[in-house]
N, C-alpha and C positions, 0 to 999 in steps of 0.2 A: 443480330445480328442475320439476315437473309442471303442464304449461301446465291449468288448470280446461278443459273439456269438458261439455258436456250429454249425460247422459245418451241414449246410442245404442239404438233399440228394437231391436229382432231381426229379423231380415230374410225376406221373405217369399220363397214360393218363389218363383223365375223360370223352373221350367219351361224350361230351356234350356241346353243346352252352348253352343255359339254364340254366347248372350248372355254371357259367363262373362268377367269383366273381366279377368284372365290379370293383372294385377299382380305387379312385384316391389317387393321393399321397398327404399322409401329412407328407413327409419325411424328416429330415434335411439333405438331399441332397441323390445323387443317389448314385448306387452301385459303389466301385472303384474297380481301379483293371484290367485296359488296356482302349481302347475305348467305350465309352458308349454312344447307340444306344437307341432313345423312340421307341418302336412299340406300337404303338396303339390298333392296335386286338389282343396284344396278355392280352386275358382277364381272363384267369383261365391256370391251369397246364393238359389240352389239348391242348393248343397252346403250351404253354412253351415244353412239351414232343415233338409233330411235330420237334418245332425246335432245338430241342437235337437230336431228330432222323435223323434231314438234315445235320446237324453237324456233326455227329458223324464217319462218313469217310472222313474227310477231314482231310489231316496232315497240324503238325504246330499251331494248337492253342492249346496254354500254359493250359487256361484257360477259363471258362464263368460264370458272375454269374448273373443271375436271382431274378428279384424284380418285380414281382408281381403287388404291390400294388403301384409302382410308373408306371409302365409298361415299363423297361428299361431293356435292357441286354447289361453288361460289358463283351466284347470279348477279351482276353489278345492273340495278337500272330501279328506276321510283314506283314508291309502294304500287299505283294502280298498276303498271305495267308486271310489278312484281308477282299480283293477285292475279293476273293470264298467264303470265307463264307456267305459274305452282297449278291451277285449272289445267293445262296444256301437257303437264308433266303426267297429270291424273289419269288425263283420260285417254294415254298408251299404256297406262297400265302399272305404273310408278307411284310412289307413296311418299315423295319428300316430308320427310323431318325438320322441323329448326333443331338446329344443336341448343346445349342447354348456353352458350355463350351469345345465340343469335336468336332476333324476334321474326314469328314469321305475323304479318300484316294481317288484320283483323277483317272478316269477312270470309276466311276459308269453308268452304264447301265442299261435300261429296265423302266418298268413303275412297279406301283405299281400293284402287284395281290390280286384282294380279297379285300375284305373291312371288317368294324365291322359287330356287328348282324345287324340285319331292324330297330333298333330302334335308330343308334350310327352310324348316315352318317354326320356328322361334328365332329370338335373339339372346344375346348375354355379352359379356363383357363386351361390351358395345359396338357389337357383330353378328356375323353369323358363325357359330362355331359346327363344321363341315361334320357328320357322321356324329353327333351327340345322339344322346340313347334314345331318346323318343323317335329320332328320324333313323334309326337303325333297328331298332324293333318294327315299324313299322316297313319298312323295306324285307325286313325276314317275315315277315305276314304276309307279304302279296308273294313274294317268291314261294312260299309254303302253297299258298292259295295257288296260285298257276302250276306248281306241280301236280297239286289236288286235279285240279282242270284236265292236265295233262293225261292223268292215269284215267279218269273218267271218260274220256273221249277215247282210248286206248281198249280200256278192259269191258266199254258198253257202247258199243257203236254204231247198234242198229235199236237200240233202246229208246223212248223219247223222253221218259221221265227223264233219266240219267242223263240226255242230251241235255234237256230243260237244266236240272241238276249242275249239272258240267260248265253249260252259259253262266248260270249264276252266279257259281265263284269264280269266273274267271271272270266275270265281269267287276266283283268286288277285286280282284288281284291289280287290275287296272285302273281302280279308283282310288287305291291306298297310292297305288305304287305313281299314277301318273297323273291325281288333279290337278295337280300345280302347272304342269305341263301343258293339260287342255287348258287351262285356262290363259295361260300366253301363248301360246299355239292360235285358239282363238281370234288373239288382241292381235297376233300379229296378223293372221289372217284378213281380218277388217281394214289393219292396213295394207295391204299388198305386199305384206313383207312375207319371205320364203326365209323363215329358220328354221333352227332344227323342232323348235316346239311347233310348229308349224307343221312340218315333214313329218315327223311323229305321230303328229294328231292323228293326219290326214290317213296315215300308213297304218296306226293299229283301229282304226275308225275301219278303214276299207279292208283289212284282214277281217275282221270279227264279222262284219254284213256277208260276206263271202262265204262264210260259215268255218273260217280261220282262228273260231274262238283261244283256242287251247294256246294257238302262235301267238296270238295276238296279248293274249294273259302273260306269256314269258317272254314275248317281247321285251313288252314294255316292263316287265319285273327288272330282267338283265341290264336295258336301258340303266333304271336307277339306279341299280346296283353299282354296275360300271362308272357313273356319271360321280357315284360319289366316289366311289376309290381313287378317281380322278384329281378329283377336287381335293382330296385330301393331300393326294403326291405334289399339284400345282401349289398348297399352299405351303410345301416345304422351302419350295422357291423364292414363293412371294413375301415367305416370312425369316427366310435363312437370315436377313441382318434385323431383327425384331429380337432376340437372344441378348443382341448389345442392348436395350433398354432394360434389361435387368442386371449390368453389374453395375449402374452407380444404385448405393444405398438411398435409400425412402426417407433415410433419418441420420443425424450427425452429431456431435459434440460440441455447439459453440458458443463462443467464452462471450459472457454477458457483460452488464455496465461495470457490474462489481465486481469482478474479475472471478463469476464462478462460471458453469462450466453444465451449459444445460442440454441435454439432445433434445433438435426441435426437427422437425421435417425440412428437406435442405429442399424442398419448395418455396420453405419461406424463411430461408438465408440468405441478407444482401448481400451485393458484392461492397467487397472492404471489411467484413466480418472474417474473425478470426476461427477457425475450426481445428480439431486435431484424431487424429487416428491413430490405432494403434499396430502392429506388425500382424501383418496374417489381416489384415479388414482392406475393403478398396477403398477407395481415393473418391470423397463424396462429391467436391465438385472440383470444376477446374480453379488451380491457384498457385502460391509462387509462397515455394517455402520460407519459413519466417522461424523455425527452431528444431532443429536435430540434422539427423543425417539415417537415411536408410536406402537402400535397394529397392527400387522400383519394376516392378514387370506390368511393362507397357505394348506387352501383344495385342490384345485389346483394340484398342488403339492406332497405334502407327505400326503394328504386324513384327514388331522388332523380337527377335528367339531369345536376346541376351536381355537381364534385367540391367536398368541403367542405377548409377550412383546417384543420390541426391543430395544436398545439403543446404543451406542457406541460399535463397535469390534463386535457386533453379526452380523452372514450374514443373508442376503436376496434374496430371490429366483426370479425369472423372471417367471413373472405369478400369482405370489398372488399378494392380495389387501392389497395395505395401507389404513387403516382405523381412524385414530387418529390425526396424529402429519404430520408436513414435517420432509421430511428425505433428508439426501443428503447420500450417497454411494461411494465409492471407487470400480470401476468395479473389477471384480478378475475371468471371462470369455466372449469373445465373444458371441453376438448373436449365431449365428449357435454353440456355445459350451458350452450353458446353459446347466442346469440341468434338461430346461424344454424340450431343443433340444434332449438332451440325451435319455432322459424318451421316445420320439416321437420315437427317429431311434428304439431303442432296441426293442417299442413294434411292428413300422414294420418289422421289422428282427422277428421276432417271429412270425408274421402273415403270413410271406414268409414259416416256418419249416413248416414241414410234422410231424403231430402226430402219433403214431404207430396204433390207429384206422382208422386214413385217411389212413395208407399204408394200410392199409388190403382192404378196403372197396376200394382204387384203382385197387388194385391185382385182388379182386373179380369182377369188372365192367370189367374188360380188356377181362376177359373170360365171363364172363355172356350174354356180347353185342354177340360176335360172334354165343355164342351158340343160344341165338333165333333166331337171323337172321338164321341159319341153320333148326330151328324149323319151322321156315317161310319157306323157301325154300320148307322144304319138305308136312308141310303142302299143297302149292301149289300144289307143283306134285303128292301127292298121296291120298288125302280123290278123287281126280276125279276118281284117279285107281283105288283104294281099298274101297271107302264107296260111288261111286254113284253120288258124290256131281258135280256139274257144276264145270265148267270150272271157268267162268267169278265170279262166288260164291268162290270158292276156291281161289282164287287171292286175292279178297279182304280180307277172311280172313289172310292172309299173311300180306296184306297190314297193317294192323290191330295189327298185331303181330309187324312188324318195328316201330309201335311206340310206342309201348308197349314196345320193346326193349332197348328203351331210358333211360341209369341209372342216367338222372340226379338227380332225388330227391333222388337215392341213395348217389351220389358224393357229393352233394350240403347238405349233412346233416352234414357233419363234419365236412367241412372248415368255414362255418357259426355259427357252434356252438363254435367251438375252438374261432376263433375268438371274438363273444362275449364272452365268458369267460376270454379272452386277457385284452379285455376293459375294463370287470367288476372294472375285480381286479386292474386294471390301475388308475381308478376313488378315487378306495378306498387307493391309494396311495401302491400297490404292485406291482412292475413290476416283472413280467414272464416271462423269455426270452426263451420262446416258447411253444409249444405244447404238448412234452414230459414232460415234467415240474409240466404243471396242469394237465394232463391226470394223470403222475405217482403221484402225493402228495397223492391221494386218499388210497394210500398204505402204505404210512407209517407208522410204528409199533411203532417206538420212536424216541424221540429229541432230541439230546443233545445240550445242553444250555449251552455257556460259562457263567461267571457270570459278569463278569466286562461289563458294557457296553450294556447288552444282558439283564439280568436281575436286577438290579443293575444303577444308573445314572452313572457311572464311573467316580465321582467326591467324592472326600472325605468332607463331611460335620460335623459338631460338632454338636455331637447330643447328650452331656450329659458334666457337667459342673460343680465340688462342689470345697465350700471351704475346706478345710483340720484343719483350724488356727480360730483363730477369726480376722484377719487382711483381708484387702480386696484384692487379688489377682488380680480383676477381670484388672485393667486397665496397670500392671505391667506384666502380662501374655500375652494381648494385644499387647504392646509396645514391648516386645520381641519378638512375632510370628511376629511384621510386618516386623519386619526387615531380614528374610530367605524369601528363594525363595522357601523351600521346600512345596510340596505339604499339606502335614499335619501341617507343621505353617500355611500356609495360609488359612486353613481351621478355624483353632482356631484363628486367625486375623479378617476372615468375620464372624464370629459366634459370635466374642462379644464385647459388644457396649461399650460406651465411647469412652474417646478421649485417645492419643495416647501420653504415654510421652521422653521426650530424654534421649535416650539411651548411657552411657559412655560405652569408652572400649569394642564395643562390638565384637564377638566370633563366630565364627561357629566351631562346633565339630562335625567334618564327621561322620555322620551315628550314632550318639550320640543325639544332641539338639546343642542349643546353649546359651551362656551366656555375661552377660554385669551388667552394674553400675546403679541404677536408682535410683538418692536424694544420689547417695554416697554408695548404699549399695550394693552387690555385688548378682545376683542372676544366678537360672539355668532351662531353658524350654532345658528338655532331656528325653527321653525315660525311661522306664522299668528298663532296663542293668545299663542305667549309674548314674541314683537314689540308685539303689541296692549297686551298687559299693562303691557309696560312704557313706553307709551304715545305710542312710537316709528314709528305707523302714521301718514301726514297724510291728505286726501279721495281726492286722487290717489293713493296706495298702494292705499288700500280699494280703487278701481276696477280698477286693475291685476292686484289677487289676486283680486278675484270673477270677474274674465273666464278666468283662467287655471286656477281651481275651476271655474268651468262646462264648462270642455273637459276637465275631468275632470286636469286634472295637480295634481300633490303640490308646494306653493310650499315654498319654505328662501328665508330670506332672511338676508343677512350684517349685522349691525348692530354700530354701538361705541357706547360710552355715551349719547351723545348723537343720534345720526339713522342712520336705515338707507342702507347701504353699494351694496347688491344684492339684486338677485335671480336666484332659479333655481328652474326649473319643471323636473321630474322629471315622467316617464309613463311607463307600461308600454303602450309604443307597437305600434300595430295591425301582424299580419304583412302581408307584401308578398301576399301571395294572399287574404287576408281578404273583401275588396272584391269579388272575381270570384269566388267561393267561393257567398259572400251573392248574386248575379247570377245563377249558375248552377240554385242551389237554388229561386229565385226562378222563370224560368226554366220550369224541371221541374215548376210548381205547387206548390213544397212552402214552407211556412212557418215561416222561422226566426223563433227568438225568442231572446232573448238571457236568460239566468236567471245572478246572480251573488249573490255575497254583498256586493262593494264597494258603497260609496256609490250610490244613486240618481241623482245627478248626473254621476257619472263613468260610470256604465253608459248613459243617454243619450246622453252626448257619444262613446264610443265607437261606442253602436249606430249613432249616426248618421253617422258614419264607414266603417262599413261597411255600410249600404244598411238595416237593420234596424229595423223600425215598431216593434216588440215588445218594449222591452226592462224588466226587472224587476230593481230593485237591492236591498239587507241582506236577502237572502236569506239563513236558517241552512239546512243540509241538508234537517232536514223540508218544509222550507220549500218546497223546489226539488222536492219530492218530491211535493209536495202540485201544484204547477205541474205536472209531468210527468203529476198523474192529472186533471188538470183539461183539458189537450190531449188528452188521450185521450177523454172525451167527448162534447169538441165538435168537434175536426179528425178527429178517427182514429186513426191508428194515427203513431206520435213514437219519436223516436230520440229521444238524448239524447248531445253529445256532449260530452265532460271528460276530466280526465287520468287516469282509473281510481284516483284516491285517496279526496281529501274528496268525491268527485262516485259515493261508492258504491251509497248509495243511490238516485241518482238513475238511475244508470247499468241496477239491478237492478231499477225500478218500469217502467221504459223499458220498448216493444216490441224494439228493438233497441237497445245501448248500444256506443258507440265510442268505444276510447281512445286517444286521441293520442298522438302520442311516444315509441311502444310499444316501440321498439328500445334495448334493457336496460333497460327497465323492467318488477320481475317485476310489482309489484302490477296496472300495467297491462292487461297480457298475463293474468291470472289475472279481473278485472274484468267486463272487456267481450265482448261477441257475436263484434265487428269491431274488428282493433286496424291503427290509421295507423301504418304505422313508423317514416315521418317526419310533422314538424308539419306537413304541408301539408294542409288546411283543406279543400281543392276534392277532396281520394280520397273525401269524403263522398257527393259527387255525380257521383264514377266510378262507387261502387259500388253507386251507385242508379240508373245508368246501366247497366250491364252488370248488373243484376237482371233488368230489362225486356226489354234483348237477347235473356238467356240463359231467360225465359219464355217470348219468340217462339218461338225456336228446338228450346226443350221442345215447344210444342203441334205448329208443323211435323214434327216429328218423329213423334209419336203422329197426328196426322192422316195422314203417309205411308204409317206401319206399316199403318195399321188400313185406308186405301184401298185399297194393293196388294192387301191381305189378302181385302177384301170383293168387288175385281173378282175374284180367281183364285177366290174362294169361288162367286161364280155360274158362273165357268166351269164348274168343274167337277161341278156337280150339272146344267146347264143345255145345258154347250157341250162341248168337245172337250180341256178342259185335258189334259195330261199332267203324268206325274212329273217332267219335262224342265223343262218351263214352273213347277212348283210351286217345285222346289229353286232356279231363277233369281230366282223372285216371294221365295221366302224371305228366302234370303244374298241377292236384291240388295237387297232394303227393309233388311234388317241395316247393310249396307255405307251403302249412302244415307244414315241416320240417322247412322250414327258419322262421316261426312264431314262431314255437316250437323253435328255436335256440334263435332268440331272448331275447326269454324269459328271458333268465341271464342277457340281458342290461339294465333291470329292477328290478335286486333283490334289 
């Protein structure tokens, strides 16, 4: 089952390699729709934007589906158009490679153009491993040579031989640290693109030509090393959910046709098979318990902190931890369709979406970089003409401005923060289907709550019973209730102790109750209306019944032929967490409203217990939808919390839809924008708090990035900023915003 994710907008250019997300795939699978290719150097929105622009002029391409996390692109086109698309991608410096499941059309020509960033010179494990040993050694050597060039320049400034030697050493350092930057920079310049590769290539080359070769070497080495550190930091955010992949075992003991047990790969275990696992082992696949009892730690999937008791007929989820007893389960979902796999897939899809702040920043960066480039050109030309500044000095200032023009810190400030927030939510059992919903949740002014399964347990329980005569009605009432399939009767039977008696002449009275003979005596177990119609309700009993019904309870009476013998009150009990959840929402300034199809008196009773002032009952699905619209007009941004099935119209109408109890519930995961993987209503308030924290961090990062840039921009034009300072300002700001964004992972 594919999780429905709302359409993802195409990414705008981020104008920076250092701002790239450098993510690896933790996906349940690549994007679908067309032929799928892996593009190893498509690291961020910058590369995605370049590829989009290269393919836009081509006719016959029906759709493009990018997955930056997996570095894949699905192209839906006919064979000839597909060949043209691949050639266009190669011309802009990328090398699309078909996945093992995809076939590239024959007739491929041309070699790869360009490569990944300086530290990404190889592949393994299906992706680039930033900071791999060879890349670190290469950058280490570049840094040593850059220091040597600085030393030669400092200690032998007037000796031509040493100067030439220093230039050679600096050139080797630049080649080791920046060869791939130059390749991508030249490709960008040919296309008229001013990304960080182009800016750094021009700046370093210009500094070298102006005689600042030690500085040029050191700048390139520091840039590459800072980019390496940043990339590894960003990986923490992009791959925070990746650890879930290791939760489910790769093999499990499955029962064979002859009754023997054999360990087989989980990927080869079919739905309907029976598998077993011991205490201390992880559950290999989603399933339903067929034998055994145990406590299971579901925190990896649902975020529940307390283990849940499991027995026959209870569901279990892949990746959870079996604690106390051996279990056998019947598999209900294949390995690539488990709840865990769907969570990972949904989070990856969400990571690929672009939140409103990110779209704003991308648009701003697209204007900012060319603007600073124009300023740099003006400085190089106008300062000598109007200010009497030497041409070499003016050119150097312009080169410093080119480095400052890199918007890496600004552009990376949003995706790393959004992805950290999404991962932090997933760890708490909150599945947010995109950065848009993570950002919007802070604006919620009202939350409409369904009653059954949201505020209450969704399962009727016997909450009170009392004898109305001197006889012992327990065994008789339990015996009659046990014969019925009605939910209320089941609740009575489960709630009453003692042995069951033989019931003769049993008969169901549709919509009213049941009757039968116990030890030859006729008895009736029925609702208020049935007993009233038989004239067995006294004034005192009517008063008792009214009290229970006002409290939202369903009352069933046990009666003989001439009198009522016992009263049984059944209710859908409120969740332990509901009152606290409502209080947390109120403390945050959010107005809770109950919308339910249950009768008004029951709605009021449950709402009063939970602390909700506005409770509306007897609502049809369209009535709930209208109530959401009214809340949006009067209160503002409104969320709906329901079970994702009968509340689908309301979930769609709400600004943000929350589905409760999503673990294993396909419809719930399809219907809502946010899925609470456990039934804890407090997770709604947690989502709003996380959204507010994310918003604060986002604007902290934007202020940091722009503030540092502004200071050094002024220093470069009117002061004495050097290229060293520019690189430290650029990469330092990038590392600061990354570190600040990663704070959300530790909340």
